[in-house]
ZAPASE-79571 format. One record per residue (C-alpha): x, y, z; residue in three letters; residue number from 1. Coordinates in Angstrom, 2 decimals, decimal comma. Layout:
N
@x: X y: Y z: Z rest: ALA nr: NUM
...
// end
This chain:
322
@x: 111,48 y: -59,51 z: 77,58 rest: MET nr: 1
@x: 108,23 y: -61,03 z: 78,81 rest: ARG nr: 2
@x: 105,47 y: -61,97 z: 76,35 rest: ARG nr: 3
@x: 101,79 y: -61,29 z: 76,88 rest: ILE nr: 4
@x: 99,05 y: -62,81 z: 74,75 rest: PHE nr: 5
@x: 95,77 y: -60,99 z: 74,12 rest: VAL nr: 6
@x: 92,90 y: -63,17 z: 72,88 rest: LEU nr: 7
@x: 90,99 y: -60,97 z: 70,44 rest: VAL nr: 8
@x: 87,18 y: -61,15 z: 70,43 rest: ASP nr: 9
@x: 85,36 y: -60,66 z: 67,14 rest: ARG nr: 10
@x: 82,28 y: -58,45 z: 66,79 rest: ALA nr: 11
@x: 80,45 y: -59,47 z: 63,64 rest: GLY nr: 12
@x: 82,81 y: -58,80 z: 60,74 rest: ASP nr: 13
@x: 85,00 y: -56,53 z: 62,86 rest: GLY nr: 14
@x: 86,94 y: -56,50 z: 66,11 rest: ILE nr: 15
@x: 85,40 y: -56,03 z: 69,53 rest: ASP nr: 16
@x: 86,51 y: -52,88 z: 71,38 rest: ASP nr: 17
@x: 87,78 y: -55,05 z: 74,23 rest: SER nr: 18
@x: 90,85 y: -55,85 z: 72,09 rest: ALA nr: 19
@x: 92,13 y: -52,27 z: 72,42 rest: TRP nr: 20
@x: 91,35 y: -52,25 z: 76,15 rest: GLU nr: 21
@x: 93,34 y: -55,45 z: 76,68 rest: LEU nr: 22
@x: 96,22 y: -54,17 z: 74,54 rest: ALA nr: 23
@x: 96,37 y: -51,07 z: 76,75 rest: THR nr: 24
@x: 96,36 y: -53,22 z: 79,90 rest: ALA nr: 25
@x: 99,11 y: -55,43 z: 78,49 rest: ALA nr: 26
@x: 101,35 y: -52,46 z: 77,68 rest: ARG nr: 27
@x: 101,09 y: -51,27 z: 81,28 rest: SER nr: 28
@x: 103,55 y: -54,08 z: 82,06 rest: ALA nr: 29
@x: 106,30 y: -51,91 z: 80,58 rest: GLY nr: 30
@x: 108,98 y: -53,95 z: 78,84 rest: ASP nr: 31
@x: 106,74 y: -56,57 z: 77,21 rest: ALA nr: 32
@x: 106,01 y: -57,91 z: 73,76 rest: SER nr: 33
@x: 102,25 y: -57,98 z: 73,18 rest: VAL nr: 34
@x: 100,83 y: -60,58 z: 70,81 rest: THR nr: 35
@x: 97,23 y: -60,55 z: 69,59 rest: GLY nr: 36
@x: 95,68 y: -63,93 z: 68,84 rest: VAL nr: 37
@x: 92,68 y: -63,96 z: 66,50 rest: VAL nr: 38
@x: 90,60 y: -66,95 z: 65,43 rest: LEU nr: 39
@x: 87,93 y: -67,18 z: 62,77 rest: GLY nr: 40
@x: 87,52 y: -66,57 z: 59,06 rest: THR nr: 41
@x: 88,20 y: -63,54 z: 56,83 rest: ASP nr: 42
@x: 90,95 y: -62,26 z: 59,11 rest: VAL nr: 43
@x: 92,88 y: -60,38 z: 56,38 rest: SER nr: 44
@x: 90,69 y: -57,22 z: 56,39 rest: PRO nr: 45
@x: 91,26 y: -56,90 z: 60,14 rest: LEU nr: 46
@x: 95,07 y: -57,07 z: 60,03 rest: LEU nr: 47
@x: 95,89 y: -53,37 z: 59,38 rest: PRO nr: 48
@x: 93,98 y: -52,34 z: 62,49 rest: GLN nr: 49
@x: 95,38 y: -55,18 z: 64,60 rest: LEU nr: 50
@x: 99,02 y: -54,68 z: 63,61 rest: THR nr: 51
@x: 98,76 y: -51,04 z: 64,68 rest: ALA nr: 52
@x: 98,07 y: -52,18 z: 68,25 rest: TRP nr: 53
@x: 100,09 y: -55,38 z: 68,62 rest: PHE nr: 54
@x: 103,76 y: -56,27 z: 68,19 rest: ASP nr: 55
@x: 102,69 y: -59,54 z: 66,58 rest: GLU nr: 56
@x: 99,47 y: -61,08 z: 65,34 rest: ILE nr: 57
@x: 98,90 y: -64,83 z: 65,36 rest: VAL nr: 58
@x: 95,99 y: -65,61 z: 63,03 rest: ALA nr: 59
@x: 94,34 y: -69,03 z: 62,85 rest: ILE nr: 60
@x: 91,74 y: -69,26 z: 60,10 rest: GLU nr: 61
@x: 89,42 y: -72,19 z: 59,49 rest: ASN nr: 62
@x: 85,78 y: -72,55 z: 58,41 rest: PRO nr: 63
@x: 85,08 y: -74,39 z: 61,69 rest: MET nr: 64
@x: 85,94 y: -71,15 z: 63,53 rest: LEU nr: 65
@x: 83,37 y: -69,06 z: 61,66 rest: ALA nr: 66
@x: 81,06 y: -68,93 z: 64,70 rest: VAL nr: 67
@x: 82,09 y: -68,79 z: 68,39 rest: PRO nr: 68
@x: 82,54 y: -72,27 z: 69,83 rest: ASP nr: 69
@x: 84,08 y: -72,36 z: 73,30 rest: GLY nr: 70
@x: 85,00 y: -76,03 z: 73,18 rest: ASP nr: 71
@x: 86,75 y: -75,58 z: 69,84 rest: LEU nr: 72
@x: 88,49 y: -72,35 z: 70,88 rest: SER nr: 73
@x: 90,00 y: -74,01 z: 73,95 rest: ALA nr: 74
@x: 91,24 y: -76,95 z: 71,87 rest: ALA nr: 75
@x: 92,83 y: -74,65 z: 69,25 rest: VAL nr: 76
@x: 94,49 y: -72,29 z: 71,72 rest: LEU nr: 77
@x: 95,91 y: -74,90 z: 74,10 rest: THR nr: 78
@x: 98,83 y: -76,13 z: 71,92 rest: PRO nr: 79
@x: 99,66 y: -72,55 z: 70,85 rest: LEU nr: 80
@x: 99,89 y: -71,20 z: 74,41 rest: VAL nr: 81
@x: 101,71 y: -74,31 z: 75,64 rest: ARG nr: 82
@x: 104,34 y: -73,95 z: 72,90 rest: ARG nr: 83
@x: 104,81 y: -70,16 z: 73,09 rest: GLU nr: 84
@x: 104,69 y: -69,96 z: 76,92 rest: GLU nr: 85
@x: 103,58 y: -66,31 z: 77,36 rest: PRO nr: 86
@x: 103,87 y: -65,08 z: 80,93 rest: SER nr: 87
@x: 100,23 y: -63,94 z: 80,88 rest: CYS nr: 88
@x: 97,18 y: -64,47 z: 78,68 rest: VAL nr: 89
@x: 94,53 y: -61,71 z: 78,70 rest: LEU nr: 90
@x: 90,94 y: -62,18 z: 77,50 rest: ALA nr: 91
@x: 87,77 y: -60,12 z: 77,73 rest: ALA nr: 92
@x: 85,24 y: -61,40 z: 80,28 rest: HIS nr: 93
@x: 82,74 y: -61,90 z: 77,47 rest: SER nr: 94
@x: 80,12 y: -64,59 z: 76,94 rest: ASN nr: 95
@x: 82,45 y: -66,43 z: 74,56 rest: HIS nr: 96
@x: 85,47 y: -66,19 z: 76,86 rest: ALA nr: 97
@x: 83,44 y: -67,41 z: 79,83 rest: MET nr: 98
@x: 82,71 y: -70,50 z: 77,72 rest: ASP nr: 99
@x: 86,30 y: -71,43 z: 76,85 rest: TYR nr: 100
@x: 88,79 y: -69,70 z: 79,18 rest: VAL nr: 101
@x: 88,17 y: -71,92 z: 82,26 rest: PRO nr: 102
@x: 88,74 y: -74,99 z: 80,08 rest: SER nr: 103
@x: 91,90 y: -73,41 z: 78,66 rest: LEU nr: 104
@x: 93,23 y: -72,73 z: 82,17 rest: ALA nr: 105
@x: 92,61 y: -76,34 z: 83,24 rest: VAL nr: 106
@x: 94,23 y: -77,77 z: 80,11 rest: ARG nr: 107
@x: 97,33 y: -75,59 z: 80,64 rest: LEU nr: 108
@x: 97,38 y: -75,87 z: 84,45 rest: ASP nr: 109
@x: 97,54 y: -72,07 z: 84,74 rest: ARG nr: 110
@x: 96,12 y: -69,88 z: 87,56 rest: PRO nr: 111
@x: 92,99 y: -68,02 z: 86,43 rest: LEU nr: 112
@x: 91,80 y: -64,59 z: 87,62 rest: LEU nr: 113
@x: 88,35 y: -63,70 z: 86,27 rest: VAL nr: 114
@x: 86,20 y: -60,58 z: 85,74 rest: ASP nr: 115
@x: 88,99 y: -58,19 z: 86,74 rest: CYS nr: 116
@x: 88,58 y: -54,41 z: 86,80 rest: LEU nr: 117
@x: 92,32 y: -53,73 z: 86,73 rest: SER nr: 118
@x: 95,49 y: -55,77 z: 86,52 rest: VAL nr: 119
@x: 99,12 y: -55,16 z: 87,49 rest: ASP nr: 120
@x: 101,48 y: -57,12 z: 85,27 rest: LEU nr: 121
@x: 104,68 y: -55,29 z: 86,18 rest: ALA nr: 122
@x: 105,86 y: -57,58 z: 88,99 rest: GLY nr: 123
@x: 106,60 y: -61,30 z: 89,14 rest: ASP nr: 124
@x: 103,13 y: -62,05 z: 90,52 rest: ALA nr: 125
@x: 100,00 y: -60,95 z: 88,65 rest: VAL nr: 126
@x: 97,79 y: -58,80 z: 90,88 rest: THR nr: 127
@x: 94,26 y: -57,75 z: 89,98 rest: ALA nr: 128
@x: 91,18 y: -56,08 z: 91,41 rest: VAL nr: 129
@x: 87,85 y: -57,82 z: 90,89 rest: ARG nr: 130
@x: 84,32 y: -57,32 z: 92,26 rest: PRO nr: 131
@x: 82,85 y: -59,59 z: 94,91 rest: ALA nr: 132
@x: 79,48 y: -59,92 z: 96,67 rest: PHE nr: 133
@x: 77,54 y: -58,56 z: 93,71 rest: GLY nr: 134
@x: 79,92 y: -55,66 z: 93,20 rest: GLY nr: 135
@x: 79,60 y: -54,34 z: 96,76 rest: LYS nr: 136
@x: 83,27 y: -55,11 z: 97,48 rest: VAL nr: 137
@x: 86,40 y: -54,81 z: 95,36 rest: HIS nr: 138
@x: 88,84 y: -57,58 z: 96,24 rest: ALA nr: 139
@x: 92,57 y: -57,48 z: 95,49 rest: ARG nr: 140
@x: 93,68 y: -60,92 z: 94,34 rest: VAL nr: 141
@x: 96,97 y: -62,27 z: 93,06 rest: SER nr: 142
@x: 98,41 y: -65,30 z: 91,34 rest: ALA nr: 143
@x: 101,80 y: -66,41 z: 92,61 rest: SER nr: 144
@x: 104,62 y: -66,63 z: 90,08 rest: PRO nr: 145
@x: 104,07 y: -69,78 z: 88,05 rest: SER nr: 146
@x: 106,27 y: -71,58 z: 85,57 rest: SER nr: 147
@x: 103,17 y: -72,05 z: 83,41 rest: THR nr: 148
@x: 102,06 y: -68,39 z: 83,51 rest: GLY nr: 149
@x: 98,69 y: -66,84 z: 84,33 rest: THR nr: 150
@x: 95,35 y: -66,27 z: 82,56 rest: ILE nr: 151
@x: 93,26 y: -63,16 z: 83,31 rest: VAL nr: 152
@x: 89,82 y: -62,15 z: 82,04 rest: THR nr: 153
@x: 88,99 y: -58,45 z: 82,25 rest: MET nr: 154
@x: 85,59 y: -56,84 z: 82,38 rest: ARG nr: 155
@x: 84,81 y: -55,04 z: 79,10 rest: PRO nr: 156
@x: 84,88 y: -51,28 z: 79,61 rest: GLY nr: 157
@x: 86,96 y: -51,45 z: 82,80 rest: ALA nr: 158
@x: 90,13 y: -50,23 z: 81,05 rest: VAL nr: 159
@x: 90,02 y: -47,10 z: 78,95 rest: ARG nr: 160
@x: 91,96 y: -47,66 z: 75,70 rest: PRO nr: 161
@x: 95,06 y: -45,53 z: 75,35 rest: GLY nr: 162
@x: 96,26 y: -43,96 z: 72,15 rest: ALA nr: 163
@x: 96,97 y: -46,45 z: 69,37 rest: CYS nr: 164
@x: 100,73 y: -47,13 z: 69,52 rest: PRO nr: 165
@x: 100,96 y: -47,67 z: 65,72 rest: GLU nr: 166
@x: 103,62 y: -50,35 z: 66,21 rest: VAL nr: 167
@x: 103,18 y: -52,02 z: 62,81 rest: GLY nr: 168
@x: 103,42 y: -55,53 z: 64,18 rest: GLY nr: 169
@x: 104,22 y: -58,66 z: 62,21 rest: SER nr: 170
@x: 101,67 y: -61,28 z: 61,15 rest: VAL nr: 171
@x: 102,10 y: -65,00 z: 61,64 rest: ARG nr: 172
@x: 99,48 y: -67,32 z: 60,20 rest: ARG nr: 173
@x: 99,10 y: -70,71 z: 61,83 rest: GLU nr: 174
@x: 97,27 y: -73,80 z: 60,61 rest: ALA nr: 175
@x: 94,52 y: -75,41 z: 62,61 rest: MET nr: 176
@x: 96,06 y: -78,07 z: 64,90 rest: PRO nr: 177
@x: 95,62 y: -81,56 z: 63,54 rest: GLU nr: 178
@x: 93,03 y: -83,92 z: 64,93 rest: GLY nr: 179
@x: 90,64 y: -81,23 z: 66,18 rest: ILE nr: 180
@x: 86,99 y: -81,53 z: 65,22 rest: THR nr: 181
@x: 83,96 y: -79,55 z: 66,31 rest: ALA nr: 182
@x: 81,82 y: -81,38 z: 68,87 rest: ARG nr: 183
@x: 79,05 y: -78,78 z: 68,77 rest: ARG nr: 184
@x: 76,79 y: -77,97 z: 65,85 rest: ARG nr: 185
@x: 75,83 y: -74,37 z: 65,09 rest: PHE nr: 186
@x: 72,08 y: -74,07 z: 64,60 rest: VAL nr: 187
@x: 71,23 y: -70,40 z: 64,08 rest: GLU nr: 188
@x: 71,63 y: -66,87 z: 65,37 rest: THR nr: 189
@x: 68,37 y: -65,32 z: 66,49 rest: VAL nr: 190
@x: 68,38 y: -61,52 z: 66,22 rest: ALA nr: 191
@x: 66,31 y: -59,61 z: 68,73 rest: GLY nr: 192
@x: 63,49 y: -57,31 z: 67,74 rest: ASP nr: 193
@x: 64,93 y: -53,89 z: 66,88 rest: ALA nr: 194
@x: 61,88 y: -52,15 z: 68,29 rest: GLY nr: 195
@x: 60,60 y: -48,73 z: 67,32 rest: GLU nr: 196
@x: 63,95 y: -47,08 z: 68,19 rest: VAL nr: 197
@x: 67,35 y: -48,63 z: 67,60 rest: ASP nr: 198
@x: 69,27 y: -47,57 z: 70,71 rest: ILE nr: 199
@x: 72,48 y: -49,01 z: 69,24 rest: SER nr: 200
@x: 72,55 y: -46,00 z: 66,87 rest: GLN nr: 201
@x: 71,80 y: -43,31 z: 69,47 rest: ALA nr: 202
@x: 74,50 y: -40,73 z: 70,27 rest: GLU nr: 203
@x: 72,94 y: -39,84 z: 73,65 rest: ARG nr: 204
@x: 71,36 y: -42,39 z: 75,96 rest: LEU nr: 205
@x: 69,73 y: -42,16 z: 79,37 rest: ILE nr: 206
@x: 69,63 y: -45,62 z: 80,94 rest: ALA nr: 207
@x: 67,60 y: -46,40 z: 84,05 rest: VAL nr: 208
@x: 67,87 y: -49,36 z: 86,36 rest: GLY nr: 209
@x: 66,74 y: -50,91 z: 89,59 rest: ARG nr: 210
@x: 66,80 y: -47,54 z: 91,36 rest: GLY nr: 211
@x: 63,57 y: -46,58 z: 89,56 rest: LEU nr: 212
@x: 60,77 y: -47,32 z: 92,01 rest: GLU nr: 213
@x: 57,77 y: -47,54 z: 89,69 rest: ASP nr: 214
@x: 56,76 y: -47,32 z: 86,04 rest: GLN nr: 215
@x: 55,17 y: -43,90 z: 86,52 rest: GLU nr: 216
@x: 58,64 y: -42,52 z: 87,30 rest: SER nr: 217
@x: 59,56 y: -43,08 z: 83,65 rest: LEU nr: 218
@x: 57,74 y: -39,81 z: 82,86 rest: GLU nr: 219
@x: 60,45 y: -37,96 z: 84,80 rest: MET nr: 220
@x: 63,15 y: -39,78 z: 82,82 rest: ILE nr: 221
@x: 61,35 y: -39,09 z: 79,52 rest: GLU nr: 222
@x: 61,28 y: -35,37 z: 80,32 rest: GLU nr: 223
@x: 65,04 y: -35,39 z: 80,90 rest: LEU nr: 224
@x: 65,53 y: -37,32 z: 77,66 rest: ALA nr: 225
@x: 63,54 y: -34,72 z: 75,70 rest: ARG nr: 226
@x: 65,60 y: -31,92 z: 77,24 rest: ALA nr: 227
@x: 68,87 y: -33,67 z: 76,27 rest: LEU nr: 228
@x: 67,68 y: -34,96 z: 72,90 rest: GLY nr: 229
@x: 68,45 y: -38,49 z: 74,13 rest: ALA nr: 230
@x: 66,87 y: -41,92 z: 73,82 rest: GLU nr: 231
@x: 65,87 y: -44,00 z: 76,84 rest: ILE nr: 232
@x: 67,54 y: -47,32 z: 77,61 rest: ALA nr: 233
@x: 67,54 y: -49,57 z: 80,65 rest: CYS nr: 234
@x: 69,11 y: -52,46 z: 82,51 rest: SER nr: 235
@x: 67,54 y: -55,90 z: 82,78 rest: ARG nr: 236
@x: 65,45 y: -55,39 z: 85,98 rest: PRO nr: 237
@x: 63,40 y: -52,71 z: 84,19 rest: VAL nr: 238
@x: 62,66 y: -55,13 z: 81,33 rest: VAL nr: 239
@x: 61,86 y: -57,95 z: 83,77 rest: ASP nr: 240
@x: 59,22 y: -55,71 z: 85,35 rest: LYS nr: 241
@x: 57,87 y: -55,00 z: 81,83 rest: GLN nr: 242
@x: 58,26 y: -51,25 z: 82,26 rest: TRP nr: 243
@x: 60,26 y: -51,00 z: 79,00 rest: LEU nr: 244
@x: 60,56 y: -53,42 z: 76,05 rest: PRO nr: 245
@x: 63,50 y: -55,76 z: 75,57 rest: LYS nr: 246
@x: 64,65 y: -53,63 z: 72,61 rest: SER nr: 247
@x: 65,62 y: -50,92 z: 75,15 rest: ARG nr: 248
@x: 67,85 y: -53,17 z: 77,26 rest: GLN nr: 249
@x: 71,61 y: -52,55 z: 77,29 rest: VAL nr: 250
@x: 73,91 y: -55,38 z: 78,32 rest: GLY nr: 251
@x: 75,32 y: -58,77 z: 77,50 rest: THR nr: 252
@x: 71,78 y: -60,16 z: 77,20 rest: SER nr: 253
@x: 70,50 y: -57,01 z: 75,49 rest: GLY nr: 254
@x: 71,79 y: -54,45 z: 73,00 rest: LYS nr: 255
@x: 75,37 y: -53,27 z: 72,54 rest: THR nr: 256
@x: 75,50 y: -49,48 z: 72,30 rest: VAL nr: 257
@x: 78,18 y: -46,93 z: 71,39 rest: LYS nr: 258
@x: 76,82 y: -43,52 z: 72,39 rest: PRO nr: 259
@x: 78,86 y: -40,38 z: 72,81 rest: LYS nr: 260
@x: 77,11 y: -39,61 z: 76,12 rest: VAL nr: 261
@x: 75,67 y: -42,21 z: 78,48 rest: TYR nr: 262
@x: 73,66 y: -41,42 z: 81,61 rest: PHE nr: 263
@x: 73,38 y: -44,38 z: 84,01 rest: ALA nr: 264
@x: 70,62 y: -43,45 z: 86,45 rest: ILE nr: 265
@x: 69,88 y: -45,82 z: 89,31 rest: GLY nr: 266
@x: 72,15 y: -48,48 z: 87,76 rest: ILE nr: 267
@x: 74,66 y: -50,28 z: 89,98 rest: SER nr: 268
@x: 77,05 y: -51,14 z: 87,13 rest: GLY nr: 269
@x: 77,04 y: -54,92 z: 86,95 rest: SER nr: 270
@x: 79,22 y: -56,68 z: 84,38 rest: PHE nr: 271
@x: 76,11 y: -57,83 z: 82,52 rest: GLN nr: 272
@x: 75,04 y: -54,22 z: 81,92 rest: HIS nr: 273
@x: 78,39 y: -52,49 z: 81,36 rest: ILE nr: 274
@x: 79,40 y: -55,25 z: 78,96 rest: GLY nr: 275
@x: 76,93 y: -53,74 z: 76,49 rest: GLY nr: 276
@x: 78,38 y: -50,20 z: 76,62 rest: VAL nr: 277
@x: 81,18 y: -49,78 z: 74,09 rest: LYS nr: 278
@x: 83,05 y: -46,95 z: 72,40 rest: GLY nr: 279
@x: 84,26 y: -45,15 z: 75,55 rest: ASP nr: 280
@x: 81,32 y: -42,71 z: 75,96 rest: PRO nr: 281
@x: 81,28 y: -39,81 z: 78,40 rest: PHE nr: 282
@x: 79,58 y: -41,66 z: 81,25 rest: LEU nr: 283
@x: 77,56 y: -39,88 z: 83,92 rest: VAL nr: 284
@x: 76,41 y: -42,04 z: 86,85 rest: ALA nr: 285
@x: 73,69 y: -41,13 z: 89,35 rest: VAL nr: 286
@x: 73,28 y: -43,48 z: 92,32 rest: ASN nr: 287
@x: 72,59 y: -43,00 z: 96,00 rest: LYS nr: 288
@x: 74,97 y: -45,85 z: 96,88 rest: ASP nr: 289
@x: 78,44 y: -44,26 z: 96,90 rest: ARG nr: 290
@x: 79,98 y: -47,76 z: 96,65 rest: LYS nr: 291
@x: 78,13 y: -48,69 z: 93,46 rest: ALA nr: 292
@x: 80,55 y: -50,26 z: 90,92 rest: PRO nr: 293
@x: 79,35 y: -47,85 z: 88,22 rest: ILE nr: 294
@x: 81,36 y: -45,06 z: 89,86 rest: PHE nr: 295
@x: 84,64 y: -46,85 z: 89,16 rest: SER nr: 296
@x: 84,21 y: -46,28 z: 85,42 rest: ILE nr: 297
@x: 82,16 y: -43,07 z: 85,38 rest: ALA nr: 298
@x: 83,59 y: -39,78 z: 84,08 rest: ASP nr: 299
@x: 81,21 y: -37,95 z: 86,42 rest: VAL nr: 300
@x: 79,66 y: -39,59 z: 89,45 rest: GLY nr: 301
@x: 76,78 y: -38,04 z: 91,41 rest: ILE nr: 302
@x: 75,88 y: -39,59 z: 94,77 rest: VAL nr: 303
@x: 72,24 y: -38,59 z: 95,08 rest: ALA nr: 304
@x: 68,69 y: -39,90 z: 95,06 rest: ASP nr: 305
@x: 67,61 y: -39,85 z: 91,42 rest: LEU nr: 306
@x: 64,20 y: -38,47 z: 92,47 rest: TYR nr: 307
@x: 65,92 y: -35,41 z: 93,90 rest: ASP nr: 308
@x: 68,55 y: -35,01 z: 91,18 rest: PHE nr: 309
@x: 66,79 y: -35,69 z: 87,86 rest: VAL nr: 310
@x: 64,11 y: -32,93 z: 88,12 rest: PRO nr: 311
@x: 66,78 y: -30,36 z: 89,07 rest: VAL nr: 312
@x: 68,98 y: -31,40 z: 86,14 rest: LEU nr: 313
@x: 66,01 y: -31,28 z: 83,74 rest: THR nr: 314
@x: 65,04 y: -27,79 z: 84,87 rest: ASP nr: 315
@x: 68,63 y: -26,57 z: 84,53 rest: LYS nr: 316
@x: 68,99 y: -27,94 z: 80,99 rest: ILE nr: 317
@x: 65,65 y: -26,46 z: 79,94 rest: GLN nr: 318
@x: 66,59 y: -23,05 z: 81,34 rest: SER nr: 319
@x: 69,94 y: -23,13 z: 79,51 rest: LEU nr: 320
@x: 68,19 y: -23,98 z: 76,27 rest: LYS nr: 321
@x: 65,79 y: -21,11 z: 76,80 rest: GLY nr: 322
// end
């Protein structure tokens, strides 16, 4: 039976949703034992949730791991992966993973496939689909069978989590490898301004992106938001143009949101934006580019000019509400 390691990202005091996405991807391999690897402090409260998803949990706790440190993570994981020899290591394509996974691959001399939208682990070779040319093309790439195994990072949100398998996995606690010291010094975490509205708490969001041609067009989006009882969010280009405040930005450099319904209007669907959308919302995408990456993860995709579609949708919702 092959072994697959999933490197679990933390989210504050909890677990990032990408852990369940990666566990689902790992189980698509069929006959495989899936091990979750978690680093940090205060791991014990997380174990009941983790053991429900993984056959085994390897927990390494140390005060030095209290904050994300890519250099330290690579040093801690290298001897573990080298000793256990899993056939594949899966990690989320998160800011933290982008810091340490390339170093881990070099240290272990393993092929590395990054920012993948899907992965096929069933065969001898690992095959994945990843975006190229700014998301305009989806490329199928593969890593030849290797005696050292493969490492894959997957785009958060690309895999929809399946039902929790409730496997009741075992827990193995490991000590920090000897001789490892932190070479970086944590200074502080700077929290962004919450703004007048905290979009991270909104159940319905309408996010607008580069497809919006001017700031005056926000009035059309605001009318739709009022009809839906939704808050307005945006991608980074809208903030860069100073049409909306930073507190409204969704993405890896903005807010992380977990709405029940998410409208992505005029948004291409870059990793930086989708990385901030968690919780598997019902996602509706409106874009006139039928090849926009956002359609690959949308529940409903509408290929249309937002200036033609949004007023019609607003009128229809208002008429239904009477």
